[in-house]
N, C-alpha and C positions, 0 to 999 in steps of 0.2 A: 504494500500500500504506500503510495507516494503522492505528495501534493503537487499540483502544477501551479502555474502563475495565476490562474483564475480563482484559485482557492477551492476547487473541487477535488475530490479524492478519486483516484483511478483504482477501480477494483475489477480484476479480471478483464472482461472485454468492453466494459462500458464505464460511463461516468455516473456517479450518484447524482450529480447536479443535472446532467442531461435526462436521466430517468425521472427525476423530480419535476423538471420543467415539462416533460411529456405527460406525466401524471396530472399536473396542474392544468395543462392545455386540454386534456380529455374531459376533466371535470368542468372547466369553465365553458367549453363549447356545448357539452351535453346538457348542463344545467341551464345555460342561457337559452338553448333551443327549447328545453322543456318549459321554461317560464313563458317563452314567446307563444307556445302552443297551448299550454294548460290554463293560463290566466284568461284568455278569451273564451276557452271552453267552459271554464268555471263561471264566468260572467253569463255566458249564453244559457246555461242550464238554470239560471235563476230568473230569466226573463219569461214573461207570460206565455208567449207562443212556443217556447222551446222546452218547457218543463217536462214534456213527454219524452224528450230525448235524454233526460238525465240518466236514466237506467242504462242506455246504450253507451253514453260517453263514460260514465263511471265504470261500466263493465269492461270497456276497452282498457281503461286505466288500471283496473284491477288485475288484468292479465299480466301486466308488467310486475306486479307485486306478488302474485300467487305462484308464479313459476320461479324456481331457484335461478339465481343469476348465472351460475355456471351452465345451466341448461339453455338459457336464452343465448348466451355467448356461443355455445356449441351449435345451436340451430342456425344462427345468423352467420357463423363462420362458414357453414356449408353453402349459404346463399350469397353472402357478400365477400367471402374470402377472409383471410387473416389480415388484420390491420386496424388502423385507427378508425376507419368508417364503421366497422363492425362494433368496436368498443363504444363509439359515440352513439350509435343507434341503440344498442342494448342499454347503455346508461340513460339515454333519453327516455326510453320506454319505462325504465325502472323509476325515473323521477317524476313521471306524470301524475300518479295517484295523489301523493301528498299535496301537490300544488293545486290540482283541480278540486280536490275535496275541501281544502282549507279556503280556497277562493270562494267556492259556493257557500260554505258555512259562514264565512265572514260577512258576505253580502246578505245572506238570509237572516243573520242575527242583528242586523241594524234595526234599531227601534222603529216600528211602524209609525209611531207618533211623529218622529223626526221627518220621515218621508211625507207624511200627511201635511205637516207644517210647510215643507218645501213646496209641495204641490199647491197649497193654499197661497203661497207667495208668488205663484205663477211660474215656477221653474219647469222646464221641459224634462222629459224622461232622461235625455242625455245629460242635462245639467245635474239632475239628481244623482245619476250614476257617477259622473266625474267629480262633482263637488261635495257630495254627501256620502254616498255608499262606499266608494273606493277608499277615500281617506279614513272612514270609520272602520272599514274592513281590513285595512292594511296590516295592522299587527297580527291578525290571524293569518292573512295571506303570507306574510313574511315568515311566520312560523313554518308554514308548509314549504316555502322556498328553502329555508334553513334545513329542514328535515331532508329534503331532496338532495341538497348539497352534501350533507353528512352521509346519506346512503351512497351517493356517488363516490365520495372519498374512499369508503370502504370497499365498494364494488370495483372501482377502477383498477385496483391492484390485480384483479383477475384478468383484465383485458390486456 
């Protein structure tokens, strides 16, 4: 084991720093993509016309959590091959459920009296969502994002 000028330690065939950066890259990309897909899905299933789809959306997200991570990786390695794309897709699938569920829960738990007051003040549905529901739901939503990131940190080592 010897140190190079960059401060990373060379062990065997690779660099600990390089592996750490790759691990972080997988986590950031997959969690970011999961947030980008799951937050709109969580919002959608709380809207009047789309509540019927909540079972379908949560069912798809549940698939990612119910199947062991090593099995998801094995299945997608056969489809996508071995590499970062496979790991990112599997991590993305694994991160969907906590974000979708917490987004929907956070929005549904906003006090109906607050929404009624906003409606009485003349706010549109979009304004209520952006100025009332999302800010009040954010702590619960962020807990789901944090849970997804922690799951990805632990699971990314398998990829």
